[in-house]
C-alpha positions in Angstrom: 88.7 12.9 24.7 90.3 16.3 24.7 91.4 18.2 27.8 88.4 20.6 27.6 86.0 17.7 27.3 87.6 16.1 30.4 87.4 19.3 32.4 83.7 19.5 31.6 83.1 16.2 33.3 85.1 17.2 36.4 82.9 17.1 39.5 84.4 20.2 41.2 83.9 22.3 38.1 80.3 21.2 37.8 79.7 21.8 41.5 81.0 25.4 41.1 78.6 26.0 38.1 75.8 24.5 40.2 76.6 26.8 43.0 76.4 29.8 40.7 73.1 28.7 39.3 71.5 28.0 42.7 72.8 31.1 44.6 72.1 33.5 41.7 68.6 31.9 41.3 67.8 32.5 45.0 69.0 36.1 44.7 66.8 36.6 41.6 63.8 35.0 43.4 64.3 37.5 46.3 64.5 40.4 43.9 61.4 39.2 42.1 59.6 39.2 45.4 60.6 42.8 46.0 59.3 43.8 42.6 55.8 42.8 43.5 55.2 46.4 44.4 55.8 47.4 40.8 53.3 45.0 39.3 50.5 47.6 39.1 52.8 49.8 37.0 54.8 47.5 34.8 54.5 43.9 35.8 55.5 42.3 32.5 58.9 44.1 31.9 60.2 44.1 35.4 59.5 40.3 36.0 60.8 39.4 32.5 64.1 41.2 32.7 65.0 39.7 36.1 63.9 36.1 35.3 65.8 36.0 32.1 69.0 35.7 34.1 67.9 32.3 35.4 66.7 31.0 32.0 69.9 32.3 30.4 72.1 30.1 32.5 70.2 26.9 31.4 70.3 27.9 27.8 74.1 28.7 28.2 74.6 25.0 29.2 73.0 23.8 26.0 74.5 26.4 23.6 78.0 27.0 25.0 78.9 24.4 27.5 77.7 21.3 25.5 77.8 23.0 22.1 74.6 21.4 21.1 73.4 22.5 17.7 69.8 23.2 16.8 68.9 23.1 13.1 65.5 24.3 11.9 63.6 23.0 8.9 61.1 25.5 7.6 60.1 27.3 4.4 61.2 30.9 3.9 57.8 32.4 4.7 57.8 30.6 8.1 61.4 31.6 8.8 60.6 35.2 8.2 57.8 35.3 10.7 59.7 33.7 13.6 60.0 36.0 16.6 57.9 38.7 14.9 54.4 37.8 16.1 52.5 36.5 19.0 52.2 32.7 18.6 51.3 29.4 20.1 54.0 26.8 19.8 53.1 23.1 19.8 56.1 20.8 20.7 56.5 17.1 21.1 57.5 15.9 24.5 59.9 12.9 24.0 63.2 14.0 25.5 64.6 15.2 28.8 66.0 18.4 27.2 63.2 19.2 24.8 62.3 22.2 27.0 65.9 23.4 26.7 65.8 23.2 22.9 62.6 25.2 22.9 64.1 27.8 25.2 67.2 28.0 23.0 65.1 28.8 19.9 63.1 31.3 21.9 66.4 33.0 23.0 67.8 33.1 19.5 64.7 34.9 18.3 64.6 37.3 21.2 61.4 36.0 22.9 62.7 33.9 25.7 61.8 36.5 28.3 58.2 36.7 26.9 57.8 32.9 26.4 55.0 31.3 28.4 53.9 27.8 29.1 51.0 25.8 30.4 52.8 24.0 33.2 51.8 21.3 35.7 51.2 22.6 39.2 53.8 20.4 40.7 56.5 22.5 39.1 55.7 25.3 41.5 57.4 23.3 44.2 60.6 23.0 42.2 63.1 25.6 43.6 64.4 28.3 41.4 62.7 27.4 38.1 59.2 26.9 39.6 59.6 30.0 41.8 60.8 32.1 38.9 57.9 31.0 36.7 55.5 32.0 39.4 56.5 35.7 38.9 56.5 35.3 35.1 52.7 34.8 34.6 53.2 31.1 33.7 49.8 29.4 33.7 49.9 26.4 36.2 47.3 23.6 36.1 46.6 20.4 38.0 45.4 18.7 34.8 41.9 18.3 36.3 39.7 20.6 34.3 37.1 21.1 37.0 39.8 22.5 39.3 41.8 24.2 36.5 39.1 26.0 34.6 39.1 29.4 36.5 42.9 29.4 37.0 43.6 28.7 33.3 41.1 31.3 32.0 42.4 33.9 34.5 46.0 33.3 33.6 45.4 33.3 29.8 43.3 36.4 29.9 46.2 38.3 31.6 48.3 37.6 28.5 45.9 39.2 26.0 47.6 42.6 26.2 51.1 41.4 26.5 53.4 44.3 25.4 56.1 42.2 23.6 56.0 39.4 21.1 55.0 36.3 23.1 55.4 32.6 22.4 53.1 30.4 24.3 54.7 26.9 24.4 52.3 23.9 24.7 53.2 20.3 25.2 49.8 18.9 24.2 50.7 15.3 25.2 50.7 16.5 28.8 53.7 14.3 29.9 56.9 12.9 28.4 56.7 9.9 26.2 57.5 6.5 27.7 56.5 3.1 26.4 54.1 2.5 29.2 52.4 5.8 28.8 52.3 5.2 25.0 50.6 1.8 25.5 47.9 3.4 27.8 47.5 6.3 25.4 46.9 4.1 22.4 44.3 2.2 24.3 42.5 5.5 24.8 42.9 6.3 21.0 41.4 2.9 20.1 38.5 3.4 22.5 37.8 6.8 20.8 38.2 5.5 17.2 41.3 7.7 16.6 44.3 6.6 14.5 47.1 5.2 16.6 50.3 7.2 16.9 53.8 5.6 16.8 56.0 8.3 18.2 53.6 10.4 20.3 51.0 10.2 23.0 47.5 11.2 22.2 47.3 15.0 22.6 45.2 16.4 25.3 43.0 18.8 23.3 41.4 20.8 26.2 44.5 22.8 26.9 45.1 23.7 23.3 41.5 24.6 22.4 41.2 26.7 25.6 44.5 28.5 25.0 43.6 29.3 21.3 40.1 30.5 22.3 41.4 32.8 25.1 44.3 34.2 23.0 42.4 34.6 19.7 42.9 38.2 18.6 46.3 38.2 20.3 48.2 35.3 18.7 48.3 35.4 14.9 49.6 31.9 14.2 50.2 28.4 15.6 53.6 26.8 15.0 54.0 23.1 15.0 57.5 22.1 16.1 58.7 18.5 15.8 62.0 17.7 17.5 64.4 14.8 17.0 68.1 14.1 17.3 70.6 12.8 14.8 72.2 9.4 15.0 69.5 8.1 17.3 70.9 10.2 20.2 69.0 10.0 23.5 69.9 13.4 25.1 69.8 14.0 28.9 70.3 17.0 31.1 73.1 15.1 32.9 74.8 14.6 29.5 74.5 18.4 28.9 76.1 19.1 32.3 78.9 16.7 31.3 79.5 18.7 28.2 78.2 16.2 25.7 77.2 17.7 22.3 73.9 16.7 20.7 72.6 17.5 17.2 69.0 18.6 17.4 66.7 18.9 14.3 63.4 20.8 14.5 60.7 20.8 11.8 58.7 24.0 12.0 55.3 24.6 10.3 53.2 27.7 10.6 49.4 27.8 10.6 47.6 31.1 10.6 44.9 31.3 13.3 42.2 32.2 10.9 42.7 28.8 9.2 42.0 26.8 12.4 38.4 25.9 13.2 36.7 28.0 16.0 34.3 25.2 17.0 35.9 23.3 20.0 35.3 19.8 18.6 36.5 20.8 15.1 39.6 22.5 16.7 40.3 19.3 18.7 40.0 17.2 15.5 42.4 19.7 13.9 44.9 19.1 16.7 44.6 15.3 16.3 45.3 15.7 12.6 48.4 17.8 13.4 49.7 15.0 15.6 49.1 12.4 12.9 51.2 14.6 10.6 53.9 15.0 13.3 54.0 11.2 13.6 54.5 10.9 9.8 57.3 13.5 10.1 59.0 11.4 12.8 58.6 8.3 10.7 60.3 10.0 7.8 63.1 11.2 10.1 63.7 7.7 11.4 64.0 6.4 7.9 66.0 9.2 6.2 67.7 10.9 9.2 66.4 14.3 8.3 63.2 16.4 8.1 61.9 17.6 4.7 62.4 21.1 3.4 65.1 23.7 3.6 67.2 23.9 6.7 69.1 26.7 8.5 70.6 27.5 11.9 69.8 30.7 13.7 73.1 31.9 15.2 73.5 31.7 19.0 73.9 35.0 20.8 76.5 36.0 23.4 74.0 37.2 26.1 73.6 33.9 27.8 77.4 33.4 28.1 78.0 37.0 29.4 75.2 36.5 31.9 76.9 33.4 33.3 80.3 35.2 33.5 78.7 38.0 35.4 77.3 35.7 38.1 80.4 33.6 38.2 82.6 36.6 38.8 80.2 37.9 41.5 79.8 34.7 43.4 82.8 32.4 42.9 85.4 34.9 44.2 84.0 35.1 47.7 83.4 31.3 47.7 87.0 30.5 46.7 88.3 32.9 49.3 86.2 31.4 52.0 87.3 27.8 51.0 90.9 28.8 51.1 90.4 30.4 54.5 88.8 27.2 55.8 91.6 25.1 54.4 94.4 27.1 56.0 92.5 27.6 59.3 93.1 24.0 60.3 89.8 23.9 62.2 88.2 20.5 62.0 84.8 22.0 62.7 85.1 24.5 59.9 86.4 21.9 57.5 83.7 19.4 58.4 81.0 22.1 58.1 82.3 23.2 54.6 82.5 19.5 53.5 78.9 19.0 54.6 77.9 22.0 52.7 79.5 20.7 49.5 77.8 17.3 50.0 74.3 18.9 50.5 74.9 21.2 47.5 75.8 18.3 45.2 72.8 16.3 46.3 70.5 19.3 45.8 71.9 19.9 42.3 71.5 16.3 41.4 67.9 16.4 42.6 67.2 19.4 40.4 68.6 17.5 37.4 66.4 14.5 38.4 63.3 16.6 37.8 63.9 16.3 34.0 64.5 12.6 33.9 61.9 10.8 31.8 61.5 7.8 34.2 60.7 10.2 37.0 58.0 12.2 35.3 54.5 11.2 36.3 51.1 11.5 34.7 47.6 10.4 35.2 47.3 10.0 31.5 45.0 7.1 30.6 43.1 6.9 33.9 39.4 7.5 34.0 39.8 11.2 35.0 42.2 11.9 32.2 40.0 10.2 29.6 37.2 12.5 30.5 39.2 15.6 29.9 40.2 14.9 26.2 
């Protein structure tokens, strides 16, 4: 392990980066709150420009800190359309950092600030990210259609006139893949007479059909993105924080909206077929170690790194000066207080990372309520 790789695993350095992320995020959340008065004039642009600073820091961790590479597999016609149209993006939900890989591709095509997602309501309680999303017109749902209907329709209808190219990211499985969830999901598939999937959960069709119906006339295509990692890597956010490099491969297929059935049941059947094809793609990847078709890498951009340097320069200087003052003061009370602050900060950052851990993600998938929704 080289010197730089060793430095990336150093607790103090990680704590400083966590401090920058947390404090800058709180500052941004406060500024977003102040911009509420501008919403009637230009809600989209003001909220987007500010929130990008939070998202940029997470993308920076993947692209620059860990050096993770994201390779796309797509035909030329699909590659030429990326980032140049409103679209719905369907992603598989197997990994702790799948959202980061999705954000990274959004950033490289210049649509990170205008990317949206159908997110579970519990994320609203997550500091920084959940609060930032609240101001970004993210559509939150409780995954109970009777309660979500009005909220989802209202949120999606607000996006119909979005002024910039928008990607609406959908994790149709509703929760991250685990063996237990997969077993329950395949029991549901068997009860409905649907083909069993090996690498995915049965997709929840209601979110997709509703999103497509509401945004028809706005989005021009649906992109199916299937993610996997080379050499059987199992990436984690903690691994990213420790500077570990992963090799992500993403198969991208484009489907024009006019080729997708309008009838809700036929549209749901279409989505099931897409997931059967995704499963076949994953099976091929496990056998051959690659997706079919031409591959290319969209170059990373410097903005995420410059954004982090800006916040680090702004926040770390006063923190280091304060820490030095505490150290030379000799005051046991000050030293104890500062040490307590560091302990609390490290616990808080670890809890934020824990939100992404697969074994901690919950879902009602497979229970009677969930079965009725699909």
